[in-house]
C-alpha positions as CSV (number, residue, x, y, z in Angstrom):
1,M,50.3,26.3,111.2
2,T,48.6,24.3,108.5
3,A,46.2,21.3,108.3
4,L,47.5,17.9,107.2
5,S,45.6,15.7,104.8
6,N,44.4,13.7,107.6
7,G,42.8,16.7,109.2
8,C,45.4,17.2,111.9
9,D,47.5,20.3,112.6
10,S,51.0,20.6,111.2
11,V,53.2,22.8,113.4
12,I,56.4,24.5,112.0
13,T,58.8,26.1,114.5
14,L,61.0,29.1,113.2
15,N,64.1,30.2,115.0
16,L,64.9,33.8,113.7
17,T,68.2,35.5,114.6
18,V,68.6,39.3,113.8
19,K,72.3,40.1,113.3
20,P,73.2,43.6,114.4
21,R,74.9,46.1,112.2
22,S,78.4,47.2,113.1
23,F,78.7,50.8,114.2
24,T,81.9,52.8,114.7
25,N,82.2,56.4,115.9
26,L,84.9,58.6,114.3
27,T,85.8,62.3,115.0
28,Q,88.1,63.8,112.4
29,T,89.6,67.3,112.3
30,I,90.9,68.7,109.0
31,P,92.3,72.1,108.0
32,F,90.1,74.7,106.4
33,G,89.9,74.3,102.6
34,S,90.9,70.6,102.7
35,T,88.7,67.5,102.3
36,F,88.3,64.1,104.1
37,T,87.6,60.9,102.3
38,L,86.0,57.9,104.0
39,C,84.9,54.7,102.3
40,G,84.8,56.3,98.9
41,Q,82.9,59.4,100.0
42,T,84.6,62.9,100.2
43,F,83.5,65.5,102.7
44,A,84.5,69.2,102.8
45,T,81.9,70.6,105.2
46,A,81.8,70.2,108.9
47,G,79.0,68.1,110.2
48,N,77.8,64.6,111.3
49,Y,77.6,61.9,108.7
50,Q,76.7,58.2,108.7
51,V,78.8,56.3,106.2
52,V,78.3,52.7,105.1
53,C,81.8,51.1,105.0
54,G,81.3,47.7,103.5
55,T,80.1,44.5,105.3
56,G,81.0,43.4,108.8
57,S,82.1,39.9,109.8
58,N,78.5,38.9,110.5
59,G,77.6,39.8,107.0
60,C,75.7,43.1,107.9
61,D,76.6,46.7,107.0
62,S,79.5,48.3,108.8
63,I,78.5,51.9,109.6
64,V,80.8,54.7,110.6
65,N,79.3,57.7,112.4
66,L,81.6,60.5,111.3
67,T,81.9,63.8,113.1
68,L,83.9,66.1,110.8
69,V,85.5,69.2,112.4
70,I,87.1,71.9,110.2
71,T,89.6,74.2,111.8
72,D,89.3,78.0,111.4
73,P,91.2,79.3,108.4
74,I,94.1,81.7,108.9
75,V,92.7,85.0,107.5
76,T,95.2,87.7,106.6
77,S,93.8,91.1,105.7
78,I,95.5,94.4,104.7
79,S,93.3,97.3,105.7
80,N,91.6,100.0,103.6
81,V,93.0,103.3,104.6
82,T,92.1,106.9,103.5
83,G,94.6,109.7,103.9
84,C,95.4,113.1,102.5
85,V,98.1,113.7,99.8
86,G,101.3,114.4,101.8
87,D,100.2,112.5,104.9
88,T,102.0,109.6,106.5
89,I,99.6,106.8,107.1
90,S,99.7,103.5,109.0
91,V,98.1,100.4,107.3
92,P,97.4,97.5,109.7
93,V,97.8,93.9,108.7
94,T,95.4,91.8,110.7
95,V,95.1,88.0,111.2
96,S,92.6,85.6,112.7
97,G,92.8,81.9,113.3
98,L,96.6,82.1,113.4
99,N,97.4,79.1,115.6
100,G,100.3,76.6,115.6
101,V,102.4,78.9,113.4
102,G,106.2,78.7,113.4
103,A,107.0,80.6,110.2
104,I,105.4,83.5,108.3
105,S,106.2,84.8,104.8
106,L,104.2,87.7,103.4
107,A,104.7,89.8,100.2
108,L,102.5,92.9,99.6
109,N,102.3,94.6,96.2
110,Y,101.9,98.4,96.1
111,N,102.3,101.3,93.7
112,S,105.6,103.0,94.6
113,S,104.6,106.0,92.4
114,N,102.0,106.9,94.9
115,L,103.2,105.4,98.1
116,N,106.7,105.6,99.7
117,F,107.3,102.8,102.3
118,L,108.8,104.2,105.5
119,G,108.9,101.2,107.7
120,F,106.7,99.2,110.1
121,E,105.3,99.6,113.6
122,N,103.0,97.9,116.1
123,A,104.4,94.4,115.5
124,N,102.5,91.8,117.5
125,P,104.5,90.9,120.6
126,A,104.5,87.2,119.6
127,I,106.6,88.0,116.5
128,N,108.4,91.2,117.6
129,S,111.9,89.8,117.9
130,S,115.2,89.6,116.1
131,N,113.6,86.9,113.9
132,L,111.3,89.5,112.3
133,L,112.4,91.1,109.1
134,V,110.5,93.7,107.1
135,N,111.8,95.5,104.0
136,S,110.7,96.8,100.7
137,G,112.1,96.6,97.2
138,V,111.3,95.9,93.6
139,F,111.0,92.2,92.8
140,G,110.4,91.1,89.2
141,G,109.4,94.7,88.3
142,Q,106.8,95.0,91.2
143,S,107.3,97.1,94.3
144,Q,106.7,95.0,97.4
145,V,106.8,95.1,101.2
146,R,108.1,91.7,102.4
147,L,107.8,90.3,105.9
148,S,109.4,87.1,107.2
149,W,109.5,85.5,110.7
150,F,110.3,82.2,112.1
151,N,110.7,80.5,115.5
152,A,111.3,77.0,116.7
153,N,108.4,77.4,119.0
154,S,105.0,77.9,117.3
155,I,102.7,80.7,118.3
156,S,98.9,80.9,118.6
157,L,96.9,84.1,118.6
158,G,93.5,82.6,118.9
159,S,90.5,82.8,116.5
160,A,89.7,86.5,117.0
161,P,91.2,89.2,114.7
162,A,94.6,90.4,115.9
163,N,97.0,93.0,114.6
164,L,100.1,91.4,113.2
165,V,102.0,94.5,112.1
166,S,101.3,97.9,110.6
167,Y,103.1,99.4,107.5
168,R,103.8,103.1,107.3
169,F,103.7,104.9,103.9
170,A,104.0,108.5,102.8
171,V,101.0,109.2,100.4
172,T,101.0,111.0,97.1
173,G,98.2,109.2,95.4
174,N,95.9,106.1,95.4
175,S,97.3,102.6,95.5
176,D,95.9,99.0,95.5
177,L,97.4,96.8,98.2
178,T,97.4,93.1,97.0
179,W,99.1,90.0,98.3
180,D,101.5,88.2,95.9
181,L,99.7,84.9,95.7
182,A,101.1,84.2,92.2
183,T,104.6,83.5,93.5
184,V,105.0,80.3,95.4
185,G,106.3,80.8,98.9
186,N,105.7,84.6,99.0
187,C,102.5,84.4,101.1
188,E,102.4,81.3,103.3
189,Y,102.4,80.0,106.9
190,A,104.2,77.0,108.2
191,D,104.2,75.1,111.5
192,A,107.3,74.7,113.7
193,A,108.3,71.7,111.7
194,A,108.2,73.8,108.5
195,N,105.1,72.1,107.1
196,V,103.2,74.6,105.0
197,L,99.7,75.2,106.4
198,T,96.7,75.0,104.1
199,G,93.4,76.8,104.2
200,V,94.7,80.3,104.3
201,I,92.6,83.3,103.1
202,F,94.2,86.6,102.0
203,N,92.1,89.8,101.7
204,N,93.4,92.7,99.7
205,G,93.0,96.4,100.5
206,Q,93.8,99.8,99.2
207,V,94.9,103.3,100.0
208,T,92.7,106.2,99.0
209,A,94.4,109.6,98.8
210,N,92.2,112.6,99.1
211,P,93.7,115.6,97.2
212,I,94.5,118.9,98.7
213,P,92.1,121.4,97.1
214,V,93.7,124.7,95.9
215,T,91.5,127.8,95.4
216,N,92.9,130.9,93.7
217,L,91.3,134.2,94.3
218,T,92.0,137.5,92.5
219,E,90.7,140.7,94.2
220,T,91.0,144.4,93.5
221,I,90.1,147.0,96.2
222,P,90.1,150.8,96.2
223,Y,93.1,152.7,97.4
224,G,92.8,153.3,101.1
225,S,90.5,150.4,101.8
226,T,91.3,146.9,103.3
227,Y,90.5,143.3,102.5
228,S,89.8,140.6,105.1
229,F,91.1,137.1,104.3
230,C,91.2,134.1,106.6
231,G,91.0,136.3,109.7
232,Q,93.7,138.7,108.5
233,T,93.3,142.2,107.1
234,F,95.4,143.4,104.2
235,A,95.8,146.9,102.8
236,A,98.7,146.4,100.4
237,S,98.9,144.7,97.0
238,G,100.5,141.2,97.1
239,N,100.1,137.5,97.1
240,Y,98.8,135.8,100.3
241,S,98.0,132.2,101.2
242,C,95.7,130.6,103.8
243,T,95.5,126.9,104.8
244,L,92.1,125.6,105.9
245,T,90.6,122.2,106.5
246,S,88.5,120.5,103.8
247,A,85.4,118.4,104.3
248,A,87.6,115.3,103.9
249,G,89.8,116.5,106.7
250,C,92.7,117.5,104.4
251,D,94.4,120.8,104.1
252,S,92.6,123.2,101.8
253,I,94.8,126.0,100.4
254,V,93.4,129.4,99.3
255,N,95.7,131.7,97.4
256,L,94.9,135.4,97.2
257,N,96.2,137.8,94.6
258,L,95.3,141.2,96.0
259,T,95.6,144.4,94.0
260,V,95.1,147.8,95.7
261,S,94.1,150.4,93.1
262,L,96.4,153.4,92.6
263,P,95.2,156.5,94.4
264,P,93.5,159.1,92.3
265,P,95.6,162.1,91.2
266,V,95.8,165.1,93.6
267,I,94.1,168.0,92.0
268,T,95.4,171.5,93.0
269,T,93.3,174.5,92.0
270,L,94.0,178.3,92.4
271,G,90.8,180.3,92.7
272,L,89.9,183.1,90.2
273,V,89.4,186.3,92.2
274,N,88.3,189.8,91.1
275,G,89.3,192.8,93.2
276,C,89.7,196.5,93.1
277,I,93.0,198.4,92.9
278,G,94.1,198.9,96.5
279,D,92.1,196.0,97.9
280,T,93.5,193.1,99.8
281,I,92.2,189.9,98.3
282,S,92.2,186.3,99.4
283,V,93.0,183.7,96.7
284,P,91.9,180.2,97.7
285,V,94.1,177.2,97.0
286,T,92.1,174.0,97.0
287,L,93.2,170.3,97.0
288,Q,91.3,167.2,96.0
289,N,92.1,163.5,96.6
290,T,94.6,164.0,99.3
291,V,94.4,160.5,100.9
292,G,97.7,159.4,102.2
293,I,99.6,162.6,101.6
294,S,102.4,163.2,104.1
295,A,104.4,166.0,102.3
296,L,103.3,169.0,100.2
297,S,105.3,171.5,98.2
298,L,103.7,174.2,96.1
299,A,105.2,177.3,94.2
300,I,102.9,179.9,92.8
301,N,104.2,182.4,90.3
302,Y,102.7,186.0,90.3
303,N,103.5,189.4,89.0
304,A,105.1,191.4,91.9
305,A,104.6,194.6,90.0
306,N,100.8,194.3,90.4
307,L,100.5,192.1,93.5
308,T,102.1,192.2,96.9
309,F,102.0,189.0,98.9
310,V,100.9,189.8,102.5
311,G,100.6,186.2,104.0
312,A,98.4,183.1,104.2
313,S,95.1,182.6,106.0
314,N,92.4,179.9,106.4
315,A,94.9,177.1,106.4
316,L,93.4,173.6,106.6
317,P,93.6,172.6,110.3
318,A,95.3,169.3,109.4
319,L,98.1,171.3,107.8
320,S,98.3,174.4,110.0
321,S,100.7,173.2,112.6
322,S,103.4,172.2,110.1
323,L,102.7,174.7,107.3
324,L,105.4,177.1,106.1
325,V,104.5,179.9,103.6
326,N,106.8,182.6,102.3
327,A,107.3,184.7,99.1
328,G,110.4,185.8,97.2
329,S,112.1,186.1,93.9
330,F,113.5,182.8,92.7
331,G,115.4,182.7,89.5
332,G,114.0,186.1,88.5
333,Q,110.4,185.0,89.1
334,D,108.4,186.3,92.0
335,S,106.5,183.5,93.7
336,S,105.1,182.4,96.9
337,S,105.8,178.9,98.2
338,S,104.2,176.7,100.7
339,G,105.1,173.3,102.2
340,L,104.7,170.9,105.0
341,V,107.6,170.6,107.3
């Protein structure tokens, strides 16, 4: 309100109209790894966005409230497995987010010098049918295990990790396990209409082979003694082997080369005796190192013109029951003989 030149009020009446902006709500779901473009803006992360999309019919902004939902990816993982050289191992293939799938194609690279593929087991019931094919071979110079499956009716295993299949290998060494992502079509999923699904993640794994430790022992023991080895007792020379368990849970082999020393020589000694003519004397016969003797034969030469053999006495008790002693002329030589019988 202003004053006129004549001093009177001048009244201006304003009619104000506020035009509303146009709002639209949009919920959009896209596969993991893809993007969504709206009004020139591209989005790759789930969330709520407010996007200005030009001018409405009333000349004001047209705004879209976007709720962007990203589906869970299909995550395929080959496990890390540790085994012992010579073992047969089972390597699980797990998946998560596998939903709406009608066809599967997987190709896994491995080192055939250290792994020997034996087959598969524990296939998920959803794919365990005549439509499942698993084999191994060399493709383009690379050893692979290939899996293929299809069905006109798609399957859904949910978002939690689930076992798809397990591969069995005989282990002789370490090996990386890598998915063949370089060859188109070797690792992919499709829906029941054969549309390839995007947003798939593949995780590689490996097999670690623990070696079988071998320990070689060489031992020498005295004759007549024994040697204890892995709960067994040995008294003879030879090569022996024992299998234990290592800290890694693998076999641990210990080889023993055992030598039993030769027995010492048996020493036989005739005593030196002085006597008087006409006396009866006793001449001792002594033995040393007689361990293990089971037979004995001795012949003593003497001069029958000066000595007359009258018998034996003081025989060792261990010999007495089987001891035979006599005297005579043998080949023109007078001698006494003794032996164990």
